[in-house]
C-alpha positions in Angstrom: 70.8 123.7 99.7 68.4 122.6 102.4 68.7 119.1 103.9 66.3 117.0 105.9 68.5 117.2 109.0 71.9 118.7 110.0 75.0 117.7 111.8 74.2 118.4 115.5 77.9 119.0 116.2 78.7 121.5 113.5 78.9 124.2 116.2 82.0 122.5 117.5 83.9 122.8 114.2 87.3 124.6 114.4 87.7 123.9 118.1 90.8 121.9 119.0 90.9 120.7 122.6 93.8 118.2 122.5 96.5 120.0 124.6 99.4 118.0 123.1 98.5 118.9 119.6 98.0 122.6 120.6 101.4 122.7 122.2 102.9 121.2 119.1 101.5 124.0 116.9 98.3 122.3 115.5 95.2 124.3 115.0 91.6 123.2 114.0 89.8 125.2 111.3 86.9 125.1 108.9 86.9 125.7 105.2 83.7 126.8 103.5 83.5 125.4 99.9 80.3 127.4 99.3 78.3 124.3 99.8 79.7 122.6 102.9 81.9 123.4 105.9 84.9 121.1 106.0 86.5 120.7 109.4 90.2 120.0 109.5 93.4 120.3 111.6 96.8 121.5 110.4 100.2 121.2 112.0 103.3 123.4 111.9 105.0 123.8 108.5 108.0 121.5 108.8 108.1 119.9 105.3 106.0 119.0 102.3 102.2 118.9 102.6 100.6 115.7 103.6 96.8 115.3 103.6 95.3 112.5 105.7 91.8 111.1 104.8 90.2 108.8 107.3 88.0 105.8 106.6 84.3 105.8 106.5 82.8 106.5 110.0 86.2 107.9 111.0 87.3 111.5 111.8 90.6 113.2 111.9 91.0 111.9 115.5 91.7 108.4 114.2 95.1 109.8 113.3 96.0 111.1 116.7 98.7 108.5 117.3 100.6 109.5 114.2 100.0 113.3 114.0 102.9 114.4 116.2 105.6 112.1 114.6 104.4 112.9 111.1 104.5 116.6 111.9 108.3 116.3 112.4 108.6 115.6 108.6 105.5 117.0 107.0 103.1 120.0 106.9 100.2 117.8 108.1 96.5 118.3 107.3 93.8 115.9 108.4 90.1 116.2 107.5 86.6 115.3 108.5 85.0 114.3 105.2 81.5 115.7 104.6 79.1 113.5 106.5 81.7 113.0 109.3 82.9 114.6 112.5 82.4 118.3 112.6 81.9 118.8 108.9 78.5 119.4 107.2 76.1 116.5 106.8 74.4 116.4 103.3 71.8 113.6 103.4 70.9 112.6 99.8 74.2 114.0 98.4 77.1 111.6 98.8 79.2 110.1 96.0 82.9 109.7 95.1 82.4 112.6 92.6 80.8 114.9 95.1 83.4 114.4 97.8 86.2 114.4 95.2 85.0 118.0 94.3 85.3 118.9 98.0 88.9 117.7 98.1 89.8 119.5 94.9 88.5 122.8 96.3 90.2 122.2 99.7 93.6 121.4 98.0 93.4 124.4 95.7 92.2 126.9 98.2 93.5 125.8 101.6 96.7 123.8 101.0 97.6 125.7 97.8 100.6 123.4 97.0 101.1 120.0 95.6 100.3 117.4 98.3 100.9 113.8 99.2 97.6 112.3 100.1 97.3 109.3 102.4 93.8 107.7 102.7 92.6 104.9 104.8 89.9 102.5 103.3 87.4 104.7 101.5 89.8 107.6 102.1 92.2 105.7 99.9 89.7 105.6 97.1 89.4 109.3 97.4 93.2 109.7 97.3 93.1 107.7 94.1 90.3 109.9 92.7 92.5 112.9 93.4 95.5 111.4 91.7 93.5 110.6 88.6 91.5 113.8 88.4 93.8 116.6 89.7 97.2 115.1 88.9 98.9 118.5 88.9 98.0 118.9 92.6 99.0 115.5 93.8 102.7 114.5 94.3 102.0 111.0 95.5 99.4 108.9 97.2 99.4 106.3 100.1 96.6 103.8 99.8 96.2 102.5 103.3 94.2 99.2 103.0 92.0 100.8 100.4 89.3 98.5 99.0 90.4 98.9 95.4 88.2 96.8 93.1 86.5 95.0 96.1 84.3 98.1 96.8 82.9 98.3 93.2 79.5 97.0 92.3 78.3 94.3 91.8 81.2 92.6 93.6 80.8 94.7 96.7 77.2 93.5 97.2 77.1 90.1 95.6 80.5 88.4 96.0 82.7 90.0 98.7 79.7 91.2 100.8 81.1 91.3 104.3 81.7 95.1 104.4 78.5 95.7 102.4 76.5 93.7 104.9 78.1 95.7 107.7 77.0 99.0 106.2 73.5 97.6 105.6 73.4 96.5 109.3 74.4 100.1 110.3 71.7 101.6 108.2 69.0 99.2 109.5 70.0 99.6 113.2 70.9 103.3 113.5 69.9 104.8 110.1 67.1 107.0 111.5 68.5 110.0 113.2 65.5 110.7 115.4 65.7 108.9 118.8 68.3 106.4 117.5 70.2 104.3 120.1 73.9 104.1 119.1 74.2 100.9 121.1 71.9 99.2 118.6 74.8 99.3 116.1 76.2 96.3 118.0 72.9 94.4 118.3 73.0 91.2 116.3 76.5 91.9 115.0 78.5 88.9 113.8 82.2 88.7 113.6 83.9 85.7 112.0 86.5 84.5 114.6 87.7 81.5 112.5 86.5 79.3 109.7 84.2 77.5 112.1 83.4 80.0 114.8 81.4 83.3 114.7 81.5 85.8 117.6 78.1 87.5 118.3 77.8 90.6 120.4 75.8 89.5 123.5 72.5 91.3 124.3 73.7 92.2 127.8 76.5 94.2 126.5 74.2 96.1 124.1 71.8 96.9 126.9 74.6 98.0 129.3 76.1 100.2 126.6 72.7 101.7 125.8 72.3 102.8 129.4 75.8 104.2 129.5 75.3 106.2 126.3 71.9 107.5 127.5 73.4 108.7 130.7 76.1 110.6 128.8 73.6 112.1 126.4 71.4 113.3 129.2 74.3 115.0 130.9 75.9 116.4 127.8 73.0 116.9 125.2 75.0 118.9 122.7 78.2 116.9 122.7 79.4 113.8 120.7 79.1 110.7 122.8 82.3 109.9 124.8 82.1 107.1 127.2 85.0 105.6 129.2 86.3 102.5 127.3 89.5 101.2 125.8 90.4 104.0 123.4 89.6 102.2 120.2 86.0 101.5 121.3 85.6 105.0 122.8 86.6 106.5 119.5 84.4 104.2 117.5 81.3 105.2 119.5 82.2 108.9 119.3 82.8 108.7 115.6 79.4 106.9 115.2 77.7 109.7 117.0 79.3 112.1 114.5 78.5 110.1 111.4 75.6 110.7 109.0 74.1 107.3 108.4 73.0 108.4 104.9 76.7 108.2 103.9 76.6 104.5 104.5 73.1 104.2 103.0 74.5 105.7 99.8 76.8 102.7 99.5 73.9 100.3 100.2 71.4 101.8 97.7 74.0 102.5 95.0 74.1 106.3 95.0 77.7 106.5 96.1 79.6 104.9 93.2 79.4 107.8 90.6 82.7 109.3 89.8 85.3 106.6 89.7 86.2 103.4 87.9 89.0 101.9 89.9 90.8 100.3 86.9 90.6 103.5 84.8 91.8 105.6 87.8 94.8 103.5 88.2 95.7 103.7 84.6 95.4 107.5 84.8 97.6 107.8 87.9 101.2 108.7 87.0 102.4 109.7 90.5 104.1 107.3 92.9 101.9 105.0 94.9 102.5 103.3 98.3 100.0 100.5 99.0 99.8 99.4 102.7 97.9 96.1 102.9 96.5 95.0 106.2 95.3 91.5 107.2 92.7 89.7 105.2 91.1 86.3 104.7 88.4 84.6 102.7 85.4 83.0 104.4 82.9 80.7 102.7 80.0 82.5 104.3 81.0 86.1 103.8 83.6 86.2 101.0 86.5 88.6 101.5 87.1 89.8 105.0 89.5 92.6 104.5 90.1 95.3 101.9 91.4 93.2 99.0 93.1 89.9 98.1 96.3 88.9 96.3 94.6 89.0 92.9 93.5 92.6 93.5 97.1 93.5 94.5 98.5 92.0 91.3 95.9 93.9 89.2 96.9 97.1 90.9 100.6 96.6 90.3 100.0 95.6 86.7 97.9 98.7 86.0 100.2 101.1 88.0 103.7 99.5 88.0 105.1 102.5 90.0 103.2 101.1 93.0 105.3 100.1 96.1 103.5 97.3 97.9 103.9 96.6 101.6 102.1 93.8 103.5 101.6 94.7 107.1 100.2 92.4 109.8 97.6 94.8 111.2 93.9 95.7 111.5 92.3 97.6 108.7 93.1 101.0 110.4 96.9 100.5 110.2 97.8 104.0 111.4 95.9 103.4 114.6 97.0 99.8 115.4 100.5 100.0 114.1 101.3 103.7 114.2 105.1 103.4 114.3 105.1 101.2 111.2 102.7 103.6 109.5 104.9 106.6 110.2 108.1 104.7 109.2 106.6 103.6 105.8 105.1 106.9 104.9 108.3 108.8 105.8 110.5 106.3 103.9 108.2 106.5 100.9 108.6 110.3 100.8 112.4 110.1 101.3 112.6 107.6 98.4 110.8 110.0 96.1 113.1 112.8 97.1 116.2 110.7 96.4 114.8 109.8 93.0 114.1 113.4 92.2 117.5 114.5 93.2 119.3 111.8 91.2 117.3 112.8 88.1 118.3 116.4 88.5 122.1 115.5 88.5 
């Protein structure tokens, strides 16, 4: 299939440069589904298979703080979803169903074993899709601050619209690939700091960042943008440069939602579920700020009573901001399943 534009960094796929990961036995590879190239890393085989699915705008690099400790217990895989990182961009062709088919092919042809899937944010919804649609391939799922129910229409756009508005802002500011300025993503951005105070990104910062990005792009025209910042901001800007904005546009214009009903998927899911819930609050201006609220949690546990729920005081990307806790919870979850399996076999 021919697309209106392509990932400018697809030539970098399969190239791992992180020395610590290489020394630990990780490799970076690509899998050709016949439609797209999926970039992924895989660690040494030290246990059951664990597939990590990052959030929207994220790449496998978001997991770099947890890859080494997880690889002591699991055979770790981490992917760049289509439209992200070094995987194929497919403008006009993004939905839960389409990406779910990518994951099905990847699990069947690359992993070739039953797998625990841990997904952050939209990656968690994809993990749920897999549990409901290919149950014989999925041993358990970890939903890391996944927006179950809150990312369904019309609620996502009309009621709890903070995330929807953020995606709309991205599309409006950097949605055109030609000559886009990644710094514009921060232009006019509003962040609720409290019930009464809103933080706005100052124009001077956007202008300064724009110059810094432009200098990097002039010096390294075929490379993802990497500028010296605190690591979280550096990785955000790099991930933005490797993100197809049409992926976000599909959430805004409604194309993305085909392929999953959250309630039905939970009803269909029989495997164990670990839900890691980050910080959230409600705001009169924006609705829900976070992945989901206490009513959503109750709905999840009512529909899927096998769910183990853990509240963690952390940012949305728990594995990055609280990596030790993330590793502890995921490892304990697996060990708990193993104990239950062994006790049943006695």
